[in-house]
PyMOL Python script that loads the backbone (N, CA, C, O; Angstrom):
from pymol import cmd

cmd.read_pdbstr("""\
ATOM      1  N   MET A   1     -50.918  19.975  11.601  1.00  0.00           N
ATOM      2  CA  MET A   1     -50.911  19.946  10.357  1.00  0.00           C
ATOM      3  C   MET A   1     -52.026  19.065   9.424  1.00  0.00           C
ATOM      4  O   MET A   1     -52.628  18.017   9.657  1.00  0.00           O
ATOM      5  N   ASN A   2     -52.016  20.043   8.180  1.00  0.00           N
ATOM      6  CA  ASN A   2     -52.751  18.677   7.342  1.00  0.00           C
ATOM      7  C   ASN A   2     -52.127  17.476   6.389  1.00  0.00           C
ATOM      8  O   ASN A   2     -50.939  17.288   6.650  1.00  0.00           O
ATOM      9  N   THR A   3     -52.485  16.886   5.672  1.00  0.00           N
ATOM     10  CA  THR A   3     -51.976  15.568   5.230  1.00  0.00           C
ATOM     11  C   THR A   3     -51.290  16.003   4.108  1.00  0.00           C
ATOM     12  O   THR A   3     -50.575  15.117   3.639  1.00  0.00           O
ATOM     13  N   ARG A   4     -51.260  16.950   3.575  1.00  0.00           N
ATOM     14  CA  ARG A   4     -51.042  17.421   2.478  1.00  0.00           C
ATOM     15  C   ARG A   4     -49.681  18.298   2.883  1.00  0.00           C
ATOM     16  O   ARG A   4     -48.565  18.202   2.374  1.00  0.00           O
ATOM     17  N   SER A   5     -50.055  19.054   3.802  1.00  0.00           N
ATOM     18  CA  SER A   5     -48.051  19.312   4.729  1.00  0.00           C
ATOM     19  C   SER A   5     -47.313  18.456   4.764  1.00  0.00           C
ATOM     20  O   SER A   5     -46.186  18.787   4.397  1.00  0.00           O
ATOM     21  N   ILE A   6     -47.425  17.454   5.049  1.00  0.00           N
ATOM     22  CA  ILE A   6     -46.235  16.117   5.606  1.00  0.00           C
ATOM     23  C   ILE A   6     -45.926  15.361   4.782  1.00  0.00           C
ATOM     24  O   ILE A   6     -45.126  14.426   4.816  1.00  0.00           O
ATOM     25  N   ARG A   7     -47.065  16.045   3.371  1.00  0.00           N
ATOM     26  CA  ARG A   7     -46.305  14.880   2.365  1.00  0.00           C
ATOM     27  C   ARG A   7     -45.975  16.024   1.375  1.00  0.00           C
ATOM     28  O   ARG A   7     -45.494  15.573   0.335  1.00  0.00           O
ATOM     29  N   ILE A   8     -46.098  17.433   1.393  1.00  0.00           N
ATOM     30  CA  ILE A   8     -44.591  18.040   0.682  1.00  0.00           C
ATOM     31  C   ILE A   8     -43.681  18.264   2.113  1.00  0.00           C
ATOM     32  O   ILE A   8     -43.491  19.356   2.649  1.00  0.00           O
ATOM     33  N   SER A   9     -43.504  17.809   2.277  1.00  0.00           N
ATOM     34  CA  SER A   9     -42.733  17.834   3.986  1.00  0.00           C
ATOM     35  C   SER A   9     -41.333  16.539   3.336  1.00  0.00           C
ATOM     36  O   SER A   9     -40.147  16.636   3.023  1.00  0.00           O
ATOM     37  N   ALA A  10     -42.241  15.546   3.395  1.00  0.00           N
ATOM     38  CA  ALA A  10     -41.347  14.595   3.552  1.00  0.00           C
ATOM     39  C   ALA A  10     -40.643  14.332   1.643  1.00  0.00           C
ATOM     40  O   ALA A  10     -39.537  13.956   1.257  1.00  0.00           O
ATOM     41  N   VAL A  11     -41.699  14.677   0.996  1.00  0.00           N
ATOM     42  CA  VAL A  11     -40.867  15.360  -0.943  1.00  0.00           C
ATOM     43  C   VAL A  11     -39.480  15.964  -0.871  1.00  0.00           C
ATOM     44  O   VAL A  11     -38.545  15.695  -1.625  1.00  0.00           O
ATOM     45  N   ALA A  12     -39.475  17.145   0.529  1.00  0.00           N
ATOM     46  CA  ALA A  12     -38.523  17.752   0.245  1.00  0.00           C
ATOM     47  C   ALA A  12     -37.205  17.514   1.099  1.00  0.00           C
ATOM     48  O   ALA A  12     -36.085  18.022   1.030  1.00  0.00           O
ATOM     49  N   ILE A  13     -37.769  16.536   1.942  1.00  0.00           N
ATOM     50  CA  ILE A  13     -36.867  15.812   2.779  1.00  0.00           C
ATOM     51  C   ILE A  13     -36.117  14.427   1.776  1.00  0.00           C
ATOM     52  O   ILE A  13     -34.913  14.177   1.712  1.00  0.00           O
ATOM     53  N   LEU A  14     -37.171  13.730   1.113  1.00  0.00           N
ATOM     54  CA  LEU A  14     -36.153  13.057   0.312  1.00  0.00           C
ATOM     55  C   LEU A  14     -35.798  13.416  -0.800  1.00  0.00           C
ATOM     56  O   LEU A  14     -35.373  12.594  -1.612  1.00  0.00           O
ATOM     57  N   ALA A  15     -35.905  14.851  -1.108  1.00  0.00           N
ATOM     58  CA  ALA A  15     -35.316  14.892  -2.600  1.00  0.00           C
ATOM     59  C   ALA A  15     -33.893  15.854  -1.738  1.00  0.00           C
ATOM     60  O   ALA A  15     -33.004  16.279  -2.476  1.00  0.00           O
ATOM     61  N   VAL A  16     -33.809  16.080  -0.461  1.00  0.00           N
ATOM     62  CA  VAL A  16     -32.661  17.023  -0.034  1.00  0.00           C
ATOM     63  C   VAL A  16     -31.666  15.666   0.143  1.00  0.00           C
ATOM     64  O   VAL A  16     -30.493  15.814  -0.200  1.00  0.00           O
ATOM     65  N   VAL A  17     -31.926  14.858   0.463  1.00  0.00           N
ATOM     66  CA  VAL A  17     -31.496  13.806   1.039  1.00  0.00           C
ATOM     67  C   VAL A  17     -30.572  12.712   0.071  1.00  0.00           C
ATOM     68  O   VAL A  17     -29.490  12.216   0.385  1.00  0.00           O
ATOM     69  N   LEU A  18     -31.485  12.458  -1.435  1.00  0.00           N
ATOM     70  CA  LEU A  18     -31.019  12.305  -2.693  1.00  0.00           C
ATOM     71  C   LEU A  18     -29.846  13.580  -3.635  1.00  0.00           C
ATOM     72  O   LEU A  18     -28.990  13.378  -4.496  1.00  0.00           O
ATOM     73  N   VAL A  19     -30.114  14.297  -3.264  1.00  0.00           N
ATOM     74  CA  VAL A  19     -29.340  15.345  -3.465  1.00  0.00           C
ATOM     75  C   VAL A  19     -27.957  15.508  -2.553  1.00  0.00           C
ATOM     76  O   VAL A  19     -26.936  15.994  -3.040  1.00  0.00           O
ATOM     77  N   ALA A  20     -28.016  15.169  -1.537  1.00  0.00           N
ATOM     78  CA  ALA A  20     -26.341  14.972  -0.583  1.00  0.00           C
ATOM     79  C   ALA A  20     -25.574  13.757  -0.959  1.00  0.00           C
ATOM     80  O   ALA A  20     -24.362  13.544  -0.968  1.00  0.00           O
ATOM     81  N   LEU A  21     -26.892  12.798  -1.359  1.00  0.00           N
ATOM     82  CA  LEU A  21     -26.088  11.684  -1.670  1.00  0.00           C
ATOM     83  C   LEU A  21     -25.612  11.281  -2.971  1.00  0.00           C
ATOM     84  O   LEU A  21     -25.208  10.132  -3.151  1.00  0.00           O
ATOM     85  N   CYS A  22     -25.631  12.232  -3.986  1.00  0.00           N
ATOM     86  CA  CYS A  22     -25.588  12.711  -5.003  1.00  0.00           C
ATOM     87  C   CYS A  22     -24.175  13.285  -5.486  1.00  0.00           C
ATOM     88  O   CYS A  22     -23.510  13.054  -6.496  1.00  0.00           O
ATOM     89  N   LEU A  23     -23.960  14.153  -4.341  1.00  0.00           N
ATOM     90  CA  LEU A  23     -22.846  15.454  -4.387  1.00  0.00           C
ATOM     91  C   LEU A  23     -21.867  14.477  -3.320  1.00  0.00           C
ATOM     92  O   LEU A  23     -20.650  14.290  -3.306  1.00  0.00           O
ATOM     93  N   SER A  24     -22.858  14.007  -2.537  1.00  0.00           N
ATOM     94  CA  SER A  24     -20.898  13.733  -1.386  1.00  0.00           C
ATOM     95  C   SER A  24     -20.172  12.057  -2.217  1.00  0.00           C
ATOM     96  O   SER A  24     -20.754  11.073  -2.673  1.00  0.00           O
ATOM     97  N   PRO A  25     -18.174  12.531  -2.053  1.00  0.00           N
ATOM     98  CA  PRO A  25     -17.614  11.225  -2.909  1.00  0.00           C
ATOM     99  C   PRO A  25     -18.064  10.156  -2.349  1.00  0.00           C
ATOM    100  O   PRO A  25     -18.151  10.025  -1.129  1.00  0.00           O
ATOM    101  N   LEU A  26     -18.403   9.264  -3.216  1.00  0.00           N
ATOM    102  CA  LEU A  26     -17.978   7.720  -2.643  1.00  0.00           C
ATOM    103  C   LEU A  26     -16.977   6.942  -2.570  1.00  0.00           C
ATOM    104  O   LEU A  26     -15.946   7.196  -3.192  1.00  0.00           O
ATOM    105  N   ALA A  27     -17.080   6.073  -1.950  1.00  0.00           N
ATOM    106  CA  ALA A  27     -15.764   5.823  -0.214  1.00  0.00           C
ATOM    107  C   ALA A  27     -14.995   4.960  -1.513  1.00  0.00           C
ATOM    108  O   ALA A  27     -15.601   4.363  -2.403  1.00  0.00           O
ATOM    109  N   LYS A  28     -13.634   5.056  -1.379  1.00  0.00           N
ATOM    110  CA  LYS A  28     -12.945   4.114  -1.817  1.00  0.00           C
ATOM    111  C   LYS A  28     -12.091   3.995  -1.515  1.00  0.00           C
ATOM    112  O   LYS A  28     -11.325   4.931  -1.285  1.00  0.00           O
ATOM    113  N   SER A  29     -11.542   1.611  -1.229  1.00  0.00           N
ATOM    114  CA  SER A  29     -10.602   1.361  -0.983  1.00  0.00           C
ATOM    115  C   SER A  29      -8.827   2.132  -1.731  1.00  0.00           C
ATOM    116  O   SER A  29      -8.579   2.720  -2.784  1.00  0.00           O
ATOM    117  N   GLN A  30      -8.103   1.790  -0.739  1.00  0.00           N
ATOM    118  CA  GLN A  30      -6.912   2.473  -1.385  1.00  0.00           C
ATOM    119  C   GLN A  30      -6.303   1.020  -2.052  1.00  0.00           C
ATOM    120  O   GLN A  30      -6.306  -0.169  -1.732  1.00  0.00           O
ATOM    121  N   VAL A  31      -5.784   1.842  -3.168  1.00  0.00           N
ATOM    122  CA  VAL A  31      -4.695   0.998  -3.459  1.00  0.00           C
ATOM    123  C   VAL A  31      -3.062   0.835  -2.821  1.00  0.00           C
ATOM    124  O   VAL A  31      -2.260   1.721  -3.115  1.00  0.00           O
ATOM    125  N   GLN A  32      -2.639  -0.252  -2.000  1.00  0.00           N
ATOM    126  CA  GLN A  32      -1.686  -0.541  -1.683  1.00  0.00           C
ATOM    127  C   GLN A  32      -0.503  -0.181  -2.772  1.00  0.00           C
ATOM    128  O   GLN A  32      -0.974  -0.414  -3.884  1.00  0.00           O
ATOM    129  N   ALA A  33       0.662   0.230  -2.868  1.00  0.00           N
ATOM    130  CA  ALA A  33       1.518   0.987  -4.375  1.00  0.00           C
ATOM    131  C   ALA A  33       2.515   0.080  -5.096  1.00  0.00           C
ATOM    132  O   ALA A  33       2.763  -0.448  -6.180  1.00  0.00           O
ATOM    133  N   SER A  34       3.228   0.316  -2.956  1.00  0.00           N
ATOM    134  CA  SER A  34       4.345   0.004  -1.789  1.00  0.00           C
ATOM    135  C   SER A  34       4.258  -1.495  -2.085  1.00  0.00           C
ATOM    136  O   SER A  34       3.269  -2.173  -1.807  1.00  0.00           O
ATOM    137  N   PRO A  35       5.562  -2.044  -2.774  1.00  0.00           N
ATOM    138  CA  PRO A  35       5.662  -3.248  -2.361  1.00  0.00           C
ATOM    139  C   PRO A  35       5.919  -4.250  -0.902  1.00  0.00           C
ATOM    140  O   PRO A  35       6.652  -3.617  -0.143  1.00  0.00           O
ATOM    141  N   SER A  36       5.634  -5.248  -0.467  1.00  0.00           N
ATOM    142  CA  SER A  36       6.145  -5.547   0.565  1.00  0.00           C
ATOM    143  C   SER A  36       6.707  -6.833   0.848  1.00  0.00           C
ATOM    144  O   SER A  36       6.152  -7.921   1.001  1.00  0.00           O
ATOM    145  N   TYR A  37       8.518  -6.337   0.908  1.00  0.00           N
ATOM    146  CA  TYR A  37       9.114  -7.487   0.200  1.00  0.00           C
ATOM    147  C   TYR A  37       9.451  -8.319   2.149  1.00  0.00           C
ATOM    148  O   TYR A  37       9.895  -7.712   3.123  1.00  0.00           O
ATOM    149  N   ILE A  38       9.093  -9.581   2.082  1.00  0.00           N
ATOM    150  CA  ILE A  38       9.161 -10.446   3.311  1.00  0.00           C
ATOM    151  C   ILE A  38      10.554 -11.014   3.101  1.00  0.00           C
ATOM    152  O   ILE A  38      10.938 -11.356   1.983  1.00  0.00           O
ATOM    153  N   PRO A  39      11.684 -11.157   4.741  1.00  0.00           N
ATOM    154  CA  PRO A  39      12.771 -11.615   4.398  1.00  0.00           C
ATOM    155  C   PRO A  39      12.932 -12.762   3.856  1.00  0.00           C
ATOM    156  O   PRO A  39      11.798 -13.211   3.688  1.00  0.00           O
ATOM    157  N   ILE A  40      13.413 -13.225   3.622  1.00  0.00           N
ATOM    158  CA  ILE A  40      13.445 -14.470   3.820  1.00  0.00           C
ATOM    159  C   ILE A  40      14.548 -15.366   4.029  1.00  0.00           C
ATOM    160  O   ILE A  40      14.341 -16.580   4.013  1.00  0.00           O
ATOM    161  N   GLY A  41      16.180 -14.708   4.303  1.00  0.00           N
ATOM    162  CA  GLY A  41      17.009 -15.326   4.509  1.00  0.00           C
ATOM    163  C   GLY A  41      18.229 -14.071   4.680  1.00  0.00           C
ATOM    164  O   GLY A  41      18.343 -13.047   4.005  1.00  0.00           O
ATOM    165  N   VAL A  42      19.127 -14.577   5.894  1.00  0.00           N
ATOM    166  CA  VAL A  42      20.377 -13.778   6.445  1.00  0.00           C
ATOM    167  C   VAL A  42      21.430 -14.802   5.712  1.00  0.00           C
ATOM    168  O   VAL A  42      21.104 -15.973   5.519  1.00  0.00           O
ATOM    169  N   SER A  43      22.922 -14.208   5.248  1.00  0.00           N
ATOM    170  CA  SER A  43      24.185 -14.816   5.428  1.00  0.00           C
ATOM    171  C   SER A  43      24.894 -13.589   5.920  1.00  0.00           C
ATOM    172  O   SER A  43      24.588 -12.397   5.881  1.00  0.00           O
ATOM    173  N   SER A  44      26.066 -14.317   6.455  1.00  0.00           N
ATOM    174  CA  SER A  44      27.612 -13.186   6.102  1.00  0.00           C
ATOM    175  C   SER A  44      29.116 -13.903   6.532  1.00  0.00           C
ATOM    176  O   SER A  44      29.409 -14.750   7.377  1.00  0.00           O
ATOM    177  N   THR A  45      29.659 -13.384   5.851  1.00  0.00           N
ATOM    178  CA  THR A  45      31.185 -13.962   5.473  1.00  0.00           C
ATOM    179  C   THR A  45      31.439 -13.018   5.989  1.00  0.00           C
ATOM    180  O   THR A  45      30.679 -12.122   6.355  1.00  0.00           O
ATOM    181  N   GLY A  46      32.884 -13.128   6.109  1.00  0.00           N
ATOM    182  CA  GLY A  46      33.829 -11.615   7.054  1.00  0.00           C
ATOM    183  C   GLY A  46      33.113 -10.291   7.314  1.00  0.00           C
ATOM    184  O   GLY A  46      32.291  -9.902   8.143  1.00  0.00           O
ATOM    185  N   ASN A  47      33.638  -9.852   6.461  1.00  0.00           N
ATOM    186  CA  ASN A  47      33.499  -8.352   6.867  1.00  0.00           C
ATOM    187  C   ASN A  47      32.064  -7.853   5.562  1.00  0.00           C
ATOM    188  O   ASN A  47      31.789  -6.678   5.316  1.00  0.00           O
ATOM    189  N   SER A  48      31.309  -9.141   4.873  1.00  0.00           N
ATOM    190  CA  SER A  48      30.419  -8.471   4.388  1.00  0.00           C
ATOM    191  C   SER A  48      28.313  -9.878   4.443  1.00  0.00           C
ATOM    192  O   SER A  48      28.010 -11.043   4.700  1.00  0.00           O
ATOM    193  N   SER A  49      27.847  -9.003   4.150  1.00  0.00           N
ATOM    194  CA  SER A  49      26.539 -10.085   4.636  1.00  0.00           C
ATOM    195  C   SER A  49      25.371  -9.117   3.659  1.00  0.00           C
ATOM    196  O   SER A  49      25.220  -7.983   3.206  1.00  0.00           O
ATOM    197  N   THR A  50      24.785 -10.307   3.712  1.00  0.00           N
ATOM    198  CA  THR A  50      23.629 -10.464   2.165  1.00  0.00           C
ATOM    199  C   THR A  50      22.222 -11.279   3.472  1.00  0.00           C
ATOM    200  O   THR A  50      22.176 -11.976   4.485  1.00  0.00           O
ATOM    201  N   VAL A  51      21.454 -10.668   2.655  1.00  0.00           N
ATOM    202  CA  VAL A  51      20.310 -10.592   2.254  1.00  0.00           C
ATOM    203  C   VAL A  51      18.765 -10.483   1.181  1.00  0.00           C
ATOM    204  O   VAL A  51      18.387  -9.669   0.338  1.00  0.00           O
ATOM    205  N   TRP A  52      18.235 -11.655   1.707  1.00  0.00           N
ATOM    206  CA  TRP A  52      16.775 -12.267   0.462  1.00  0.00           C
ATOM    207  C   TRP A  52      15.941 -11.504   0.944  1.00  0.00           C
ATOM    208  O   TRP A  52      15.838 -11.472   2.170  1.00  0.00           O
ATOM    209  N   PHE A  53      15.277 -10.842   0.294  1.00  0.00           N
ATOM    210  CA  PHE A  53      14.194 -10.704   0.355  1.00  0.00           C
ATOM    211  C   PHE A  53      12.643 -11.252  -0.956  1.00  0.00           C
ATOM    212  O   PHE A  53      12.579 -11.346  -2.182  1.00  0.00           O
ATOM    213  N   HIS A  54      11.711 -11.466   0.116  1.00  0.00           N
ATOM    214  CA  HIS A  54      10.552 -11.431  -2.034  1.00  0.00           C
ATOM    215  C   HIS A  54       9.479 -11.015  -1.402  1.00  0.00           C
ATOM    216  O   HIS A  54       9.154 -11.092  -0.217  1.00  0.00           O
ATOM    217  N   GLU A  55       8.845 -10.460  -2.543  1.00  0.00           N
ATOM    218  CA  GLU A  55       7.360  -9.774  -2.935  1.00  0.00           C
ATOM    219  C   GLU A  55       6.613 -11.059  -3.358  1.00  0.00           C
ATOM    220  O   GLU A  55       7.048 -11.712  -4.307  1.00  0.00           O
ATOM    221  N   PRO A  56       5.334 -11.507  -2.586  1.00  0.00           N
ATOM    222  CA  PRO A  56       4.824 -12.204  -3.912  1.00  0.00           C
ATOM    223  C   PRO A  56       3.682 -12.233  -4.575  1.00  0.00           C
ATOM    224  O   PRO A  56       3.212 -13.152  -5.246  1.00  0.00           O
ATOM    225  N   TYR A  57       3.238 -11.127  -4.342  1.00  0.00           N
ATOM    226  CA  TYR A  57       2.132 -10.315  -5.503  1.00  0.00           C
ATOM    227  C   TYR A  57       3.241 -10.600  -6.599  1.00  0.00           C
ATOM    228  O   TYR A  57       3.107 -11.605  -7.296  1.00  0.00           O
ATOM    229  N   SER A  58       4.221  -9.848  -6.766  1.00  0.00           N
ATOM    230  CA  SER A  58       4.972  -9.396  -8.157  1.00  0.00           C
ATOM    231  C   SER A  58       5.076 -10.327  -8.393  1.00  0.00           C
ATOM    232  O   SER A  58       4.577 -10.603  -9.485  1.00  0.00           O
ATOM    233  N   ARG A  59       5.890 -11.734  -7.487  1.00  0.00           N
ATOM    234  CA  ARG A  59       6.932 -12.564  -7.614  1.00  0.00           C
ATOM    235  C   ARG A  59       8.473 -11.845  -6.926  1.00  0.00           C
ATOM    236  O   ARG A  59       9.300 -12.222  -6.096  1.00  0.00           O
ATOM    237  N   GLN A  60       8.379 -11.201  -7.384  1.00  0.00           N
ATOM    238  CA  GLN A  60      10.102 -10.937  -7.255  1.00  0.00           C
ATOM    239  C   GLN A  60      11.242 -11.180  -6.119  1.00  0.00           C
ATOM    240  O   GLN A  60      11.181 -11.128  -4.891  1.00  0.00           O
ATOM    241  N   ALA A  61      11.907 -11.359  -6.681  1.00  0.00           N
ATOM    242  CA  ALA A  61      13.376 -11.450  -5.488  1.00  0.00           C
ATOM    243  C   ALA A  61      14.163 -10.319  -5.361  1.00  0.00           C
ATOM    244  O   ALA A  61      14.067  -9.503  -6.277  1.00  0.00           O
ATOM    245  N   LEU A  62      14.947 -10.061  -4.416  1.00  0.00           N
ATOM    246  CA  LEU A  62      15.230  -8.899  -4.269  1.00  0.00           C
ATOM    247  C   LEU A  62      17.658  -9.411  -3.645  1.00  0.00           C
ATOM    248  O   LEU A  62      17.009  -9.785  -2.668  1.00  0.00           O
ATOM    249  N   ALA A  63      18.146  -9.496  -3.561  1.00  0.00           N
ATOM    250  CA  ALA A  63      18.958  -9.747  -2.118  1.00  0.00           C
ATOM    251  C   ALA A  63      20.059  -8.074  -2.426  1.00  0.00           C
ATOM    252  O   ALA A  63      19.857  -7.430  -3.456  1.00  0.00           O
ATOM    253  N   CYS A  64      20.490  -7.886  -2.012  1.00  0.00           N
ATOM    254  CA  CYS A  64      21.363  -6.777  -0.915  1.00  0.00           C
ATOM    255  C   CYS A  64      22.459  -6.826  -0.489  1.00  0.00           C
ATOM    256  O   CYS A  64      22.217  -6.107   0.480  1.00  0.00           O
ATOM    257  N   GLN A  65      23.560  -7.079  -0.366  1.00  0.00           N
ATOM    258  CA  GLN A  65      24.867  -6.963  -0.036  1.00  0.00           C
ATOM    259  C   GLN A  65      24.875  -5.897   0.354  1.00  0.00           C
ATOM    260  O   GLN A  65      24.085  -5.029  -0.016  1.00  0.00           O
ATOM    261  N   THR A  66      26.149  -5.685   1.532  1.00  0.00           N
ATOM    262  CA  THR A  66      26.610  -5.299   2.155  1.00  0.00           C
ATOM    263  C   THR A  66      28.356  -5.018   2.042  1.00  0.00           C
ATOM    264  O   THR A  66      28.811  -5.794   1.202  1.00  0.00           O
ATOM    265  N   VAL A  67      29.204  -4.327   2.515  1.00  0.00           N
ATOM    266  CA  VAL A  67      30.399  -4.415   2.467  1.00  0.00           C
ATOM    267  C   VAL A  67      31.200  -2.998   3.313  1.00  0.00           C
ATOM    268  O   VAL A  67      31.249  -1.907   2.745  1.00  0.00           O
ATOM    269  N   THR A  68      31.781  -3.204   4.684  1.00  0.00           N
ATOM    270  CA  THR A  68      31.773  -2.926   5.424  1.00  0.00           C
ATOM    271  C   THR A  68      34.000  -2.417   4.712  1.00  0.00           C
ATOM    272  O   THR A  68      35.043  -3.070   4.679  1.00  0.00           O
ATOM    273  N   THR A  69      33.724  -1.395   4.436  1.00  0.00           N
ATOM    274  CA  THR A  69      34.954  -0.947   3.983  1.00  0.00           C
ATOM    275  C   THR A  69      36.112  -0.759   4.945  1.00  0.00           C
ATOM    276  O   THR A  69      35.653  -0.479   6.052  1.00  0.00           O
ATOM    277  N   ALA A  70      37.558  -0.810   4.948  1.00  0.00           N
ATOM    278  CA  ALA A  70      38.522  -0.102   5.658  1.00  0.00           C
ATOM    279  C   ALA A  70      37.977   1.653   6.324  1.00  0.00           C
ATOM    280  O   ALA A  70      38.330   1.889   7.479  1.00  0.00           O
ATOM    281  N   ALA A  71      37.546   2.244   5.928  1.00  0.00           N
ATOM    282  CA  ALA A  71      37.257   3.856   6.237  1.00  0.00           C
ATOM    283  C   ALA A  71      35.530   3.643   7.053  1.00  0.00           C
ATOM    284  O   ALA A  71      34.848   4.592   7.440  1.00  0.00           O
ATOM    285  N   GLY A  72      35.112   2.109   7.157  1.00  0.00           N
ATOM    286  CA  GLY A  72      34.370   2.047   9.025  1.00  0.00           C
ATOM    287  C   GLY A  72      32.851   2.482   7.679  1.00  0.00           C
ATOM    288  O   GLY A  72      31.712   2.326   8.120  1.00  0.00           O
ATOM    289  N   LEU A  73      32.982   2.929   6.337  1.00  0.00           N
ATOM    290  CA  LEU A  73      31.367   2.965   5.328  1.00  0.00           C
ATOM    291  C   LEU A  73      31.478   1.858   5.128  1.00  0.00           C
ATOM    292  O   LEU A  73      32.510   1.187   5.105  1.00  0.00           O
ATOM    293  N   SER A  74      29.862   1.392   4.873  1.00  0.00           N
ATOM    294  CA  SER A  74      29.328   0.332   3.866  1.00  0.00           C
ATOM    295  C   SER A  74      28.628   0.425   2.704  1.00  0.00           C
ATOM    296  O   SER A  74      27.517   0.861   2.404  1.00  0.00           O
ATOM    297  N   ASN A  75      29.520  -0.078   2.121  1.00  0.00           N
ATOM    298  CA  ASN A  75      28.541   0.054   0.969  1.00  0.00           C
ATOM    299  C   ASN A  75      27.449  -1.320   0.783  1.00  0.00           C
ATOM    300  O   ASN A  75      27.642  -2.479   1.151  1.00  0.00           O
ATOM    301  N   ILE A  76      25.883  -0.554  -0.137  1.00  0.00           N
ATOM    302  CA  ILE A  76      24.635  -1.678  -0.131  1.00  0.00           C
ATOM    303  C   ILE A  76      24.741  -1.860  -1.587  1.00  0.00           C
ATOM    304  O   ILE A  76      24.891  -0.838  -2.257  1.00  0.00           O
ATOM    305  N   GLN A  77      24.685  -3.020  -2.194  1.00  0.00           N
ATOM    306  CA  GLN A  77      24.461  -3.410  -3.188  1.00  0.00           C
ATOM    307  C   GLN A  77      23.321  -4.069  -3.569  1.00  0.00           C
ATOM    308  O   GLN A  77      23.401  -5.093  -2.891  1.00  0.00           O
ATOM    309  N   CYS A  78      21.978  -4.181  -4.423  1.00  0.00           N
ATOM    310  CA  CYS A  78      20.999  -4.602  -4.288  1.00  0.00           C
ATOM    311  C   CYS A  78      20.796  -4.334  -5.760  1.00  0.00           C
ATOM    312  O   CYS A  78      20.895  -3.395  -6.550  1.00  0.00           O
ATOM    313  N   VAL A  79      20.218  -6.570  -5.736  1.00  0.00           N
ATOM    314  CA  VAL A  79      20.116  -6.576  -7.089  1.00  0.00           C
ATOM    315  C   VAL A  79      18.193  -6.687  -7.051  1.00  0.00           C
ATOM    316  O   VAL A  79      17.460  -6.277  -6.151  1.00  0.00           O
ATOM    317  N   SER A  80      17.817  -7.329  -8.263  1.00  0.00           N
ATOM    318  CA  SER A  80      16.056  -7.679  -7.520  1.00  0.00           C
ATOM    319  C   SER A  80      15.677  -8.452  -9.326  1.00  0.00           C
ATOM    320  O   SER A  80      16.084  -7.924 -10.361  1.00  0.00           O
ATOM    321  N   ALA A  81      14.748  -9.896  -9.277  1.00  0.00           N
ATOM    322  CA  ALA A  81      14.908 -10.082 -10.200  1.00  0.00           C
ATOM    323  C   ALA A  81      12.758 -10.859 -10.587  1.00  0.00           C
ATOM    324  O   ALA A  81      11.912 -10.918  -9.694  1.00  0.00           O
ATOM    325  N   LYS A  82      12.639 -11.063 -11.288  1.00  0.00           N
ATOM    326  CA  LYS A  82      11.451 -11.681 -11.396  1.00  0.00           C
ATOM    327  C   LYS A  82      11.890 -13.062 -11.556  1.00  0.00           C
ATOM    328  O   LYS A  82      12.887 -13.621 -12.012  1.00  0.00           O
ATOM    329  N   LEU A  83      10.180 -13.602 -10.721  1.00  0.00           N
ATOM    330  CA  LEU A  83      10.636 -15.451 -10.758  1.00  0.00           C
ATOM    331  C   LEU A  83      10.017 -15.774 -11.170  1.00  0.00           C
ATOM    332  O   LEU A  83       8.964 -15.146 -11.286  1.00  0.00           O
ATOM    333  N   PRO A  84      10.196 -17.046 -11.730  1.00  0.00           N
ATOM    334  CA  PRO A  84       9.363 -17.977 -13.060  1.00  0.00           C
ATOM    335  C   PRO A  84       7.761 -18.108 -12.113  1.00  0.00           C
ATOM    336  O   PRO A  84       6.797 -18.692 -12.609  1.00  0.00           O
TER     337      PRO A  84
END
""", "prot")
cmd.dss("prot")
cmd.show_as("cartoon", "prot")
cmd.util.cbc("prot")
cmd.orient("prot")
């Protein structure tokens, strides 16, 4: 092979690599969209119990309370608030 064919081959390979890089999708980090609540406390009295959660990034607090009824079913009520 002479130097001219080597140069043509090198330019062709470089062109193919550049086209492949332009057409391939770029890697992107995924955004964590769901909140990750951290449990911070639990209490129970009689037939009810309460648990508190905290989500540090959005500064949200969440409190959920369960109450067991006579039928044995539990109702769950949750309240959230933004912390100052």
